[in-house]
N, C-alpha and C positions, 0 to 999 in steps of 0.2 A: 504493500499500500504506500502511496507517495502522498504524505501528509502535507508537503509544501503546497500543492495545488489545492488541497482542501482549505487550508490556511488563506491562500491567495483568494479563493472564492469567498470566504467569510469577509475578507477586506473589501472585495468588490461589492458585496451586498451592503456593507456598512457605508461605503461611499455613496451607493444608491440612496441610502436612508438620509444621509447628509444633504445630498441634492434636494430630496423631497423636503427636508426641514427648512433649507434656505429658500426654497421656491414656494413655501407656504402650503405644501401638499403632504405633510407628515401625519397629521391627526385631524379629528373633527374640529378642535379648537381653531385650527388654521383654515380648514375648508368649509366648515359648516356642516349640518346634518345630512345634506342631500349630496353625498360624495362618497368616493371609496378611496380614503387616504392610505398612505403607505402602511401605517400601523394596523389598519383593518383588512388588508389584503393577505388572504392566506398564501398567495404565491411568494410574497416576500419572506414569510417565515419558512416555507418549504425550501426557497432558494438558500436561505441562511443555514438550515440544518441538513435537509436531505441532499441538496445539490452539492454542498461541501463534502459530504461523505461520498457521494457518487464521483466527484472529481478526484478525490484521493484514490478511489478504486480504478477509475478508467485510465487515469494518467500514468499509472503504473506501466501501461503497454505503449506509451508514446514513442519509444524507441523502436517499436516493431512496425510502426506505420511508415509506408512509402511516401516520399514527398509528392508524388503525383496524386495519391489518394488524399493527402492533406488538402491540396489545391482543389481537387475535384469536389470533395465533400465540403470544403470551407465555402466554395461558391454556392453550392447547393443550400447549405445551412444559412448563408447570408441572404439569399433570395427567400427563404422560408421566413426568416426573421423580419425582413422588410414587409413581405406579404402579410404576415399576422399583425405587425404593428399598424399598417394601413387599414386593415380590416377593423382593428380595436377602434382606431381613431374615427372610422366612418360609422361604426355600429354602437359605440358606447353612448347610452342615453344620459349618463351624468359624468361629471368631472371625476378623475382619479388621479392617482399619484403620477401616472405617466401620460394620461390622455386628457386634453381639454376638447370636448366633443363640438363638432360642427364649426371648427375654426381651421384655417389653414396652418397657422403657426402653432406648433406644439411646444410644450415646456421642454427644458433641457433634460429632464427625466426620461422623456420619451426617447430621445436619441441615445442617452446612456443605456437605457434598458434594451433598445434595439441592438446596440453593440455588445451588451452583456449576453443576451439571448444567443447571438451569433457565436461569440466565444465559447460559451457553455454548451451549445448544441453540437458544435462541430466535433469535439472530442467524444461525445456520447455516440453520435452516429458512426464515427471512426471505430469506436469500440465494437460496435455491432457489426459493421460491414467491412472493416479493414484489418481487424486483429487476426493474426494466424490462429489456426485451430488449436484447441486445448484451453483457451481461457474460459473460466467458468463465468457464465452470464446470469446466474441465479440472482445474486444479491443486488446487482445494478437493476435488474428487471423488477425484483421485488420492491426496491426503493422507488423506481420510477412509477410503479403501479400505486404505491402510497402517495406519490407526489400529485397524481391527477386529481383526486377528489379535493385535496387542500389547495392546489394552485389553479385548478380549472373550474371545478364545480362550485367551490365556496365563494368565489368572486362573482359569478352568475347569480347564486342564490342570494348574495348580499345586495347586488344591484336591484334585483327583483323586489327585495324587501324594501329598499329605499324608494324605488319608483312607484310600486304598487301596493306597499304596505304588507305584503306577504312574501316571504322567501320561497322560491321555488326554483328548481334547476331547470333551465330552459333547453330546448332541443339542441341548439348550438353546443352547449357544454356536453350533453350526452353524446353528441356526434363526434366531437373532437376527442373525448375520452374513449369512445369505442374505436375509433381509427387508431389512436396511439396504442391502445391495448393490442390490437391486431398487429401492429407493426413491432411492438416489443415481443410479445409472445409468440406470434404466429410466424413472423418472418425473422426478425433479428435473433431471437433466442434460439431458434432452430438451426441457424446457420452454423456449419461446422467451425 
């Protein structure tokens, strides 16, 4: 296990919290009650704990990845991060620590989180698709499975609670969770 990358991830998440604090997006005291601040977003806590452990696990294999795979999957993950962030900016009905809905200019936290997602997603995808045979994928797959309800479903539930007065998990969160679970367990986990 490579603890250095886990510690680096903790620091990266804490930098995101400082950006939210200085942009007035850290908590409800700064953003008001009709928002999803950094402190109330399950993904920030999942990034802090679960992704830090995942980074320590997957980055133990970084020396086994080919440079062409790093470039290829880095580009793919960059495009995925941009697409997700643009989708969030377009569909989010309330302000969050990374999104200001229905405006062209987004907060600094948006761009920082886009970069963070890109940097974190790339080694996870490399771990599943570019690590030579023999690497156990069980623990990373289990941690990612735990990550999904906390980081994907909780924010959707929270937004519905703020907007509609009743928390519920919307179809988009279920769909994203289902697709990612199939990718983790059905495709990536089964790869030799």
